N, C-alpha and C positions, 0 to 999 in steps of 0.2 A: 503493500498500500504506500503510496508517494507521500511524501511529509506535505502537509498544508501548514504553511507558518502563520502566525497572527501578524495581523497589520500594526500592532504595535512594537516599535523597535524595542523598547525596553523589555517587554516580555518575551521576545527573542533572544535579548540578551543575555537574560535570566536563564532562559532554556540553556543556551549555549554554555553558561558558565556552570550549569549543573551537569555536563557532560552530552547534549545533545549536540553532535557536529554538524546535523542537518540544520540546525537552528543559525550555527554561526555561517555556514555556507550561504543560508537563505539572506542573512543580514549582510554579508559582504557582496552577495550579487544585486542585492536590491539597490545599491548605490555605485556599483563599479562603473558603469557607463557614464552617470553624472559625473563622477569623480574624473573618469580618463577625459571627458570632454573639457572639464574646468581646466585639468593640466595641461592638456593640449592646447588650448586657447592661450595660457599663462606662456606656454613654451614656443608660441609662434607657430603650432602647426606640427611640431615635432613628435610624431606619434610614438618612435620607436622610446624616446626619453620619457614620454607621457606614461606609456606602458610600465617603464622600469620604474617610475616613482610611483605608480600605482602598486607595483609589487612590495615596494619598500614600504608605502602606508598599510598595506596589508598585515604585512609582516610585524609592524608595530602594534595593531590592532589587535592580532592574535596573541601578541605576548603580553599585551598591557590591557587585556579586556576587563580583567578584574578591577581597574582602575576608572573605567567609565561609571559616572554616577548618576547622569541625569538624562543627557542629549547624545546619543550616538553619532547623529549626523554632526554636530558642532565638533564633536572629539575627532571624528574623521576629517572633517576641513580643518581643523586646527593642526592636525598631523601632517596634513597635505602641506600647508603652509609653510609648516617647518622644514618638510623637504624641500621645497621650492626655494626659501632662503637658504638651506645648506648647498644646494646645486648652484644659485648664483654667486654665494660668495666663493665657490670654488673656481667660478668663471672669471672673477675680477682679477687683473693683473697683480703681479706682487709690486711690493714698494720698489724693487729693485727695477722692474719693467715699467713701471709709471715714471721714475723719474727721469729714464732716458728719453722719454716723450716731452719732457718739459722744455719751453722755450728757455734761453739763455737770456738773461736781462740786460747784458750788456750788449746784445745786438738790437739794432732797431728793425722796426716793422718791414723796411725795404729789404735789408739783409735777409733777414730770416726767408723771405718769397725769395 
């Protein structure tokens, strides 16, 4: 008999915490496409990276499911935001790289051009 998940996220979360793996799968599936689209949008359409970050978010949710207190969706998106920040933080140039791009104040605008 197929699993018929409840509509309430917290009810699903409680079932998942009590050992019902199907409830956890249903909860993650409920938001996967929405989360993927959100991440894809923030990553300028990079579907491979969006899928990778979705997997990272899902892993955090699985490991930290007992920490979710009130709103599963808010926790999910908060985790996704953190993963996005981590990604963008690694994309920033290091201070050494950034300093080589700075203009020398001794040169005037015409000499730089």
